[in-house]
NUDREN-84828 format. One line per 8 residues: their letters; for each residue x, y, z of C-alpha. Coordinates in Angstrom, 1 decimal, decimal comma. Layout:
NUDREN-84828
A) X/Y/Z  ...
END
This chain:
NUDREN-84828
MTNDDILR) 205,8/152,6/73,9  207,0/150,5/70,9  207,8/151,9/67,4  204,5/150,8/66,6  202,9/152,8/69,1  204,5/156,3/68,3  204,0/155,6/64,7  200,0/155,1/65,6
ALTLITNP) 199,8/157,9/67,3  201,8/160,4/64,5  198,8/159,4/62,3  196,8/161,4/64,4  199,1/164,2/62,4  197,7/165,6/59,2  199,9/167,0/56,4  198,9/170,0/55,3
QNQKNIVE) 199,9/169,9/51,8  198,0/166,4/51,0  195,3/166,0/53,9  197,0/162,5/54,4  198,6/161,8/58,0  202,2/162,1/58,3  203,2/158,8/58,7  201,4/157,8/54,9
SQLVDNVL) 203,0/161,1/53,5  206,3/159,1/54,1  207,5/162,3/56,3  208,7/160,2/59,2  211,9/158,2/58,1  213,0/156,8/61,6  212,1/156,6/65,2  214,3/155,7/68,2
INGNNVEI) 213,3/154,8/72,1  216,1/155,0/74,8  214,0/154,8/78,0  211,5/158,0/78,2  213,8/159,7/75,6  212,3/159,4/72,0  214,1/160,5/68,8  212,0/161,0/65,8
TFKLTHST) 213,9/161,8/62,6  211,5/163,7/59,7  212,3/163,2/55,9  211,7/166,3/54,5  211,7/168,2/51,0  212,4/171,4/49,9  208,7/172,2/50,0  207,9/170,7/53,2
KPLLHSLE) 210,4/172,2/55,1  208,3/175,1/55,9  206,0/172,5/58,3  209,0/171,9/60,2  208,2/174,2/62,9  204,3/173,4/63,4  205,3/169,5/63,1  207,6/169,6/66,1
KAVKTVMA) 204,4/171,1/68,0  202,3/168,9/66,9  204,4/166,0/67,4  205,1/166,9/71,0  202,0/167,4/71,9  200,3/164,1/70,4  203,2/162,3/72,3  202,2/163,8/75,8
DSFGSDVN) 198,6/163,0/75,1  199,4/159,5/74,0  202,5/158,3/76,6  202,5/161,3/79,0  204,5/164,1/80,1  207,5/162,3/80,9  208,3/161,4/77,5  211,3/163,5/76,4
VSIKTLQA) 210,9/163,9/72,7  213,8/165,1/70,4  213,4/166,4/66,5  215,8/165,3/63,7  215,5/166,1/60,1  216,9/164,9/57,0  216,8/166,0/53,6  214,5/163,8/51,3
QPTPKAEK) 216,3/162,8/48,1  214,5/164,8/44,9  212,1/162,6/42,6  213,7/162,2/39,4  212,1/164,1/36,5  210,8/162,6/34,1  212,7/163,2/30,8  211,6/166,1/29,0
TIPLSGVK) 210,6/165,6/25,3  211,4/168,1/23,2  208,4/169,4/20,9  208,9/168,7/17,2  212,5/167,4/17,4  212,3/165,9/14,0  211,9/169,4/12,6  215,4/171,0/11,5
HIIAVSSG) 214,1/174,5/10,7  210,6/175,9/12,3  210,0/179,1/10,7  207,5/181,7/12,6  205,6/183,9/9,7  204,0/187,1/11,0  202,5/190,5/10,5  202,3/193,7/12,4
KGGVGKST) 198,7/194,1/11,3  196,0/191,9/9,3  194,8/192,5/5,4  198,4/192,1/4,5  198,1/188,8/2,9  200,3/186,9/5,4  198,3/183,6/5,0  198,5/183,8/1,3
VTANLAVA) 202,7/184,1/1,5  203,0/181,5/4,1  200,7/178,7/1,9  202,6/179,4/-1,2  206,2/179,6/0,4  205,1/176,7/1,7  204,1/174,7/-1,2  207,4/176,2/-2,9
LAMSGKTV) 209,5/174,8/-0,5  207,7/171,6/-1,0  208,0/171,6/-4,8  211,8/172,4/-4,1  212,3/168,8/-3,2  211,6/169,9/0,9  209,6/168,0/3,8  207,3/170,6/4,7
GLIDADVF) 204,8/171,3/7,5  202,7/173,7/8,2  200,6/174,8/11,2  198,1/177,6/11,0  198,3/179,0/14,5  195,7/182,0/13,8  193,4/180,8/16,1  190,5/183,3/15,4
GPSMPKMF) 191,0/184,0/11,5  192,2/180,6/10,3  192,7/180,9/6,4  194,6/177,3/5,6  191,6/175,3/5,2  190,0/177,5/2,5  193,7/178,0/0,8  194,2/174,3/0,5
GLEDFSPD) 190,7/173,1/-0,3  190,2/171,6/3,1  187,4/173,2/4,5  185,6/169,8/4,9  188,6/168,2/6,3  188,5/166,6/9,5  191,8/165,3/11,3  192,3/161,4/12,2
TETIDGKT) 193,5/160,4/15,3  196,1/157,0/16,0  196,7/155,8/19,2  200,6/155,1/19,5  202,1/153,9/23,3  198,8/154,5/24,6  199,2/158,3/23,6  196,1/159,8/21,1
IIVPARKY) 197,9/161,2/18,0  196,5/163,7/15,8  197,1/162,8/11,9  198,0/166,2/9,8  196,2/166,6/6,3  198,5/166,2/3,4  197,8/168,3/0,2  200,4/169,5/-2,8
GVKMLSMG) 203,5/168,2/-0,4  202,8/169,9/2,7  201,4/168,4/6,5  199,3/170,7/7,5  197,2/171,2/10,7  194,9/174,5/11,3  192,5/175,5/14,1  189,9/175,6/11,7
FFVDSESP) 190,0/171,9/11,6  188,5/171,6/15,2  185,9/174,7/15,3  182,9/175,5/13,2  183,5/177,6/10,4  180,8/179,7/10,2  181,0/180,2/14,1  182,9/182,6/15,8
VIWRGPMA) 185,9/181,6/18,2  185,3/182,8/21,1  188,3/181,5/23,6  190,7/183,4/26,4  194,1/183,5/25,6  194,8/180,4/27,6  192,3/178,1/25,9  193,8/179,0/22,6
SNMLNQII) 197,2/178,3/23,6  196,1/175,2/24,7  194,8/174,2/21,3  198,2/175,2/19,7  199,9/173,5/22,2  197,9/170,0/21,4  198,6/170,7/17,6  202,3/171,3/18,4
NDADWGQL) 202,9/168,2/20,8  200,3/165,5/20,2  200,4/165,4/16,3  202,5/163,6/14,0  204,8/165,7/12,5  207,9/163,1/12,1  210,8/164,2/10,0  210,7/167,6/8,4
DYLLFDLP) 213,1/170,2/6,9  210,8/173,1/7,2  207,6/173,7/9,3  206,0/177,2/9,3  203,7/178,8/11,4  201,0/181,2/10,4  200,8/183,4/13,2  197,7/185,5/13,7
PGTSDIHL) 198,4/189,3/13,2  200,2/191,8/15,9  201,4/190,4/18,9  199,4/188,0/21,6  199,6/184,7/23,9  199,9/182,8/20,7  203,4/184,5/19,6  204,5/183,6/23,3
TVVQTVKL) 203,1/180,3/23,4  205,1/179,3/20,0  208,4/180,9/20,9  208,1/179,3/24,3  207,2/176,0/23,2  209,6/175,5/20,3  213,0/176,5/19,1  212,7/178,7/16,4
AGAIIVST) 215,4/179,0/13,4  213,9/182,9/12,4  211,3/184,9/11,6  209,7/186,3/8,7  207,6/189,2/8,8  204,9/190,2/5,9  203,8/193,7/5,3  202,6/195,9/2,4
PQQVAMAD) 204,3/199,4/1,8  202,4/201,9/2,7  203,7/203,9/5,9  201,1/202,9/8,5  201,7/199,5/7,9  205,4/199,9/8,6  204,9/201,3/12,0  203,7/197,8/12,6
VIKGINMF) 206,4/196,1/10,9  208,8/197,7/13,7  206,9/196,8/16,4  206,9/193,0/14,9  210,9/193,5/15,0  211,1/194,7/18,3  209,1/192,0/19,6  211,3/189,1/18,1
RNDKIDVP) 214,3/191,2/18,9  213,3/191,4/22,5  216,0/189,8/25,0  213,0/187,1/26,4  212,2/186,2/23,3  215,3/186,5/20,8  214,3/184,9/17,5  216,3/185,7/14,5
ILGIVENM) 214,6/187,6/11,9  215,0/186,1/8,6  213,3/189,2/6,5  210,8/190,8/5,0  208,4/190,2/2,4  206,6/193,2/1,0  203,1/191,8/0,1  201,1/193,9/-2,6
AWFTPAEL) 204,3/196,0/-3,9  202,5/197,3/-6,8  199,9/196,1/-9,6  200,2/194,8/-13,0  197,1/194,3/-15,1  196,9/191,4/-17,0  196,4/193,1/-20,3  199,1/195,4/-19,5
PNNKYYIF) 202,0/192,7/-17,9  204,9/195,1/-18,2  203,3/198,5/-16,6  203,5/198,7/-12,7  201,3/201,0/-10,4  202,6/201,2/-7,3  198,6/201,6/-5,0  200,1/201,5/-1,9
GKDGSKPV) 203,5/203,5/-2,0  206,8/202,4/-3,7  209,4/200,2/-1,6  208,0/201,0/1,5  210,0/198,3/3,4  213,4/199,2/1,8  214,2/202,1/4,3  212,8/200,0/7,1
AEKYGIDL) 214,7/196,9/6,3  218,0/198,6/5,9  217,8/201,1/9,1  216,9/197,2/11,2  219,7/195,9/9,0  217,0/193,2/7,9  217,3/191,6/4,3  214,0/192,5/2,3
LGQIPIVQ) 213,3/189,2/1,3  211,1/189,7/-2,0  208,4/191,9/-3,0  205,1/190,4/-4,1  202,7/192,4/-6,5  198,9/192,3/-6,5  197,8/189,9/-9,4  194,4/188,6/-9,4
SICESGDL) 195,3/185,4/-10,0  196,9/184,7/-6,8  193,9/186,1/-5,1  191,8/183,5/-7,0  194,1/180,8/-6,9  193,9/180,9/-3,0  190,0/181,2/-2,8  190,1/177,7/-4,9
GKPTVLDK) 192,3/176,0/-2,6  195,1/175,9/-5,0  197,8/178,0/-4,2  199,3/180,0/-7,4  202,9/178,6/-7,3  201,3/175,0/-8,2  201,7/176,8/-11,9  205,3/176,6/-11,5
NSIQAEYF) 206,0/178,7/-14,9  204,0/181,6/-13,9  205,2/184,6/-13,7  203,5/185,2/-9,9  204,8/181,7/-9,0  208,6/182,9/-9,3  208,2/185,8/-6,8  207,2/183,3/-4,1
FNVANKII) 209,8/180,7/-5,4  212,7/183,8/-5,5  211,7/183,9/-1,8  211,9/180,0/-0,9  215,5/179,9/-2,3  216,5/182,7/-0,2  215,2/181,2/3,3  216,8/177,8/1,8
DKLEK) 219,7/179,5/1,5  219,9/181,3/4,5  218,8/178,5/7,0  221,2/175,5/4,8  224,0/177,3/3,1
END
């Protein structure tokens, strides 16, 4: 009876965790023979410790069958050193400030606000990126005139990297680049989250001052994916003035302030705050109510970053793929630049 004889016998025992034998699984650390006494030492990790009892029983059975019942077998264990974990890469580590733009409900102009803020920040001399994370209703391809854009890829260190679109000084990727624009996106939450993770981790974002996430309306798996994947500098909540919208704003505030999420809220942007006809530029008509966001902002200690009126050219410019802030001297662009400047002040000064 030699060490090799014993090791051959132990190959008859299967490790249930991987279906390999216990020798091949490197659970056997040492075999010591002293006459009819055999001491076998197992090297166990935290995950294999629960196997010890069944291992002892199987070893004694195999040893008795192979070498006779007069062999005395004793079992020892030692703690295996854990395998060093691969160094974890930090998603978007080259981005200084990551901002989530959210809304409690759809139809409030969240994507219009996000697109114009991104371009306004870029026109202010900042390096800017934009991720359209609105999986089921991506709007950015239309608003940037990139409906037919298909991202290129390149290989860096053996890894396939997605190259974002570049337009108006903004690096941008949208879920809309990867699906048929005329087909509904029928994905379960995990599928959508996996796609978003690819856009975050497998794209060439490089060094940016600001990266904006255009989130879906409401609260969803996508929101959780973003807050769990990247370190947000803060969130902006877009709303309209009517009271039914304010109820959803409060839900959004409570979501970001939840202990498990804990994201600072940079402020509220009130969109469609009033209507001004082109022929009556000094008139304001409060179609959805006046200053609806102000009481909520005051109650929750949140800044009202700005109020954006209903102006026909804002809608038209989005449909044409040319965000309205590109006309820098227009009155409607001024509203967005004011919000952009407040964001810069909050995060940089």
